[in-house]
C-alpha positions, 0 to 999 in steps of 0.5 A: 609476518606474512601470516599476519598480512594474510590474516588482515587482508582476509579480514578486510575482504570478509568485511567488504563482502559483508558490507556489500552484501548488506548494501545490496539487500538494503538496496533491493528492500528500498527499491521495493518500498519505493514502488509499492504503496498502501494508502489507508482511508478510514475517515468519511472526510471528503477532503482526506479522501481526495488527498488519498486519491491524489497521493495515489495518482501522484505516486504513479506519476513520480514512479512509473509502474508503482503498485498502489493499493487503497484500503478503506474501512470504517467510515472510509468505506463510503468512498468506495460505494455508489453513493460516494462523491468520488465514485467516478474518479475511483472507478476510473482509477480502478479500471484505467490507472491500475490503482487497486481498491480494497473494501473491508469485509468486516465493515461491510458486514457491520453496515449490512447488519445495521441497514439490512443490506450490503453496501453497493461497491463501485466497479473494480473494488475488491473485498478483503476480509479485514482492512487492517489485516490487509494493510498489515499483510501489505506492509509485511510484503514491503509496501510503504504505508501512508495515511493522509 
């Protein structure tokens, strides 16, 4: 009888340790997802681009210290060039608000092949080899994903 009670208590302790351990892991994963965000911009629609920029600012207001990266590729790359209507805002966000911007290297090469010159990016924008793989990399590292 004592052996049966000890077995049940041991089983309950093991189950409790498992649940607490799993909850602790889940809590840290959720914490990472809440503070790291990647936003995809792959359209040249000015309204959608503005929504993406607003999303980034709103997340940083709601979660101080949040890490936000906007990745632009395809037609969305235009948002990160000197010809963009959003140029001043993007530059301010990149240099003053800690929001990072990544331009797709594949899209830049395609534009250069068509136009004969590389697109002129706004100060503070970095180039990544491929926008889609950058998004995949960030998601694999726990970033939440938004596409407005």
